[in-house]
C-alpha positions in Angstrom: 39.2 1.5 16.1 36.8 0.0 18.6 33.7 2.2 19.1 34.5 2.5 22.9 37.8 4.2 22.0 36.8 6.5 19.1 36.6 9.6 21.4 40.2 9.0 22.7 42.0 10.7 19.8 39.8 13.8 20.1 40.4 13.9 23.9 44.1 13.6 23.3 44.2 16.4 20.8 42.2 18.7 23.1 44.4 18.0 26.2 47.8 17.5 24.6 48.1 19.7 21.6 45.5 22.5 21.8 46.5 25.7 23.4 44.1 27.3 26.0 41.4 29.1 24.0 42.2 27.2 20.9 39.8 25.5 18.5 39.8 21.8 17.3 38.2 21.5 13.9 37.0 18.0 12.9 35.9 17.2 9.3 34.4 14.3 7.5 34.5 14.0 3.7 32.4 11.9 1.5 31.5 11.7 -2.2 28.7 13.5 -3.9 28.6 11.1 -6.8 29.0 7.6 -5.3 26.3 6.1 -3.1 28.8 5.6 -0.3 30.7 6.7 1.7 28.8 9.8 2.8 30.2 12.4 5.1 29.7 11.4 8.7 27.7 13.7 11.0 30.7 14.7 13.0 28.9 17.2 15.3 26.4 14.4 16.3 29.3 12.0 16.9 31.3 14.5 19.0 28.2 15.3 21.1 27.5 11.6 21.5 31.0 11.2 22.9 30.3 13.9 25.5 32.1 16.9 23.8 30.6 20.4 23.7 30.4 21.3 20.0 30.7 25.1 19.6 29.6 25.0 16.0 29.1 23.0 12.8 28.5 23.4 9.1 28.7 21.4 5.9 28.9 21.6 2.2 26.5 20.2 -0.4 27.0 19.6 -4.1 24.5 21.0 -6.6 22.7 17.7 -6.5 22.0 18.3 -2.7 24.3 15.5 -1.5 26.3 16.6 1.6 29.9 15.8 0.9 31.6 17.5 3.8 30.7 18.1 7.4 32.7 20.2 9.8 32.3 20.7 13.6 34.5 22.5 16.0 35.2 22.3 19.7 36.6 25.4 21.6 39.1 24.6 24.3 38.7 26.5 27.5 41.0 29.5 28.0 43.3 29.8 30.9 40.4 30.8 33.1 38.4 27.7 32.1 35.9 29.6 29.9 35.4 28.2 26.4 34.9 30.8 23.7 32.2 30.2 21.1 31.2 31.8 17.8 27.6 32.1 16.9 26.7 30.1 13.7 25.7 33.3 11.8 29.3 34.5 12.1 30.8 31.6 10.1 33.9 32.6 8.1 33.2 33.6 4.5 36.0 31.3 3.2 33.7 28.3 4.0 31.7 29.0 0.8 28.2 29.8 -0.2 26.8 26.3 -0.6 26.8 25.5 3.1 24.1 23.9 5.2 22.2 26.4 7.3 
């Protein structure tokens, strides 16, 4: 996809499929053992495209290589207010070896 159009699918998901007050979760997966590909910094990419990232996290292997990055965008509720969760309240199911 051309770089100019990379934000389009995210915008489409937010405006077409997400309910008011919903959350869009975007992930990038890489490999902890191969030199490439690495997990893309999805939070940075989303912010670079003009989206308000409500939170982000990632997972690293025991060797320290980041193999998954996750970011989320909260859709505004019916009143136009986007909910957000503080980073310290990440769900437990995300695991213990997360980036802080």
